[in-house]
Every structure is written in structure tokens, then in C-alpha cells.
N, C-alpha and C positions, 0 to 999 in steps of 0.2 A: 760692130757686130751686135745684133739684138738677140740675147738669149732668152729662152723660156724653159721652164721645167714642168714635168708632168709626173703624176703618181698613179700607179695602177694596182689593183688588187683583184684576185680571182680565187674562187674556192669551188671545189667539186667533191661530191660524195664518191667514195670508192666502193666497188662491188665486184664480186667474182663474175666472170663471163665477159669482161670488157678488156680491150687492149689498153695498155698503159703508155701514153705518149707524154713526153716532157721535153720541152726545148727542141722539138722537132725530131726527137729520138724515140724509137719504140724500145721500151725497156721490158724485159721479161719479168713478170710479177704475177702473183695469183689473183690480183685485183687490178681493175682499171677504173677510169673515171666515167661516171654516168653523165652524159652530156648530149646536147643536140648535135654538136660537131664532134671532133675526135677527143675533146676534153682536155686539151693541152693547156693546163692552168698557167704555166709560165708564159707561153706566147700570148694568152689572153690578157694577162696582167701587163705585158709589154704594149699590146695594142691599146689598152685603156690609158696607159701612161702617155703614149704618143698622141692619142686623140685629145686627152685632157690638157696636154701642153698648149694646144691651140683652141681650147674650149669648144671642141667639136663633138661633144657628147661622149658616149661610151661604145663599146663593141656591140652591144645590143641594139643601139640606134642604127648602126651601119650594117650589121649582119644579124637581123632578128631571129630568135630561136623559134619563131612561128613560121618561118619561110622554109619550104622544102628545098629550096636552092642551096641551103647551108647544112642540110641534114648530113651528118657524117663527114663534113668537109675537113680536109687537111688544114690545120690551123696555120701552117706555113703560108698557105695561099692567102689567108686573111691578113697575116702580117705583111706580106708583100703588097697587098692592096692598101693597107694603112700607110706604108712607106710611100706609095704613090700619092696618096692624099697629102701627106706632109710635104712632099716635093712640089706638088702643084701649088701649094700655099707659099712656095719660095723658101722653105726651110730645109736644113740638113740635120742629120742626127750627129750629135757630138759623142755622147757615151750613154751607156745604160748600166744600171746596177740592180740586181734582183736577188731576192732571197726566197727560197722554197722551203716550206715547213711541212714535213711529213716524218712519220716514224720509220716506215719501210716503204719501198726498198731504199737502200743506201744508194745515193746517186753520184757520189764523189768521182767514181771512175768514168762516168758518162759526161761530166761537165766539160772537158776539153772538146768533145764532139759537138755538144750543144752550143758552145761558144762559137765554134767554126761555122756551124749552120746558121746561127742567128746573125753573125757578123756579115755573112754573105748576103742574106736577105735584106739586112738593113743598110748594106753598102758602106760599112765602116770597118776599120781595122779590128782584128780579133782582140787586141789589147784594150779596146774601148768597150768590151762586153764583159761585165762581171756577173758571175752567178755563184751564189753561196747556198749552202743547205744547212738546215738545222732541224733538230727534233724538238719536241716540246716536253722531253723527259717523261713521256707517257701520260701527259696531261692533255685534257681537251679532246676534241674530235680527231685532231691529227694524231695525238698520242695513242688514242684507242684504235688507230688505223681505220677510222670511218671516213676520212677525207684528207684532202690536200689543200694547202693555201699557198698562194704565190703573191709576192709583193714586188713592184718594180718602180724605179724612178728613172727618168730620162732627161737629158739635156739636149735641146734642139736649138738651132741658131739660124738667123737670117743675116746675110752680109749686108752692111750698110751700102747704099748706092749713092 
């Protein structure tokens, strides 16, 4: 087996008047992410991690925010397309581990649904999808509820032939 790892990071500003999407789940909140797509920072970090594992650039290379084709797009579609890219390269996803940093909303109760959604898209068992949440103890842009950050690592592998 030939393993590769990837790391992804995404950040979005939060503002009133936008829907709040995270891990493929719409969460009721008074703010949402300002973005060209739906602003799902967790999925964007996963996409970057997967693409990075194969040195294929980042999400902006594959889905530029200058393209009207991707305006308002559901990030689950982007993740599915990245999974196809990984598979075309002959790789499979082993596991993912992600941390979401935000003060509010509290996402603990949404994590099981996010894990199920993401596992299905990535074609891996749900026990191979880890999502954790943290606050910054009211420090920084996340703590001031100005934005959200998401970090992800992935392990992909290609079977030896």
C-alpha cells in the first residue's frame, strides 16, 4: 500500500443574512458564511486536504471563485468531484480528521449527521470520519464571532500492484 497524507485549511467571514452550512448540514444561526459557494468551511478544508495529498493544488484551482458555474454551489457537489479526482488517480480515502473552530453556534449535536453525510460522499465508513469542534475562548476572529476556521487531515492510499 502506498499512503499519502494531506492537510487542508479554510476560513470564512460570518455575517447576518447568509445561511450557515457546515459539513453538509444547514444549521440555524443568525449568521452564515460569506462565500462564492455555500461557504461550507469544513467541506472546503476536506477538499484541500484531499487535493493536497496528491499535490493537485487547492480548491480554488479546481473550482475558482471567479467562475459563475460555482456561485452558490452546494459544497457537497465539490467534495464529490474531488473524490472522483482522487479515484481517477487510483487512490482511495482511508480516514479523515477535522477540527472546526468557532465560538457559536455550538455544533456538537450536528456532528453525527455531518459524519454520516461526509462518509457517504467520500465512500468510507462513518467511523473513519472524525469531526471535532473547539472555541477559541473568545479570542481572535472566531472568538469574536466574525468568522469560522476549519482544519482537516486525510490519509489516502493506493494499493500496490
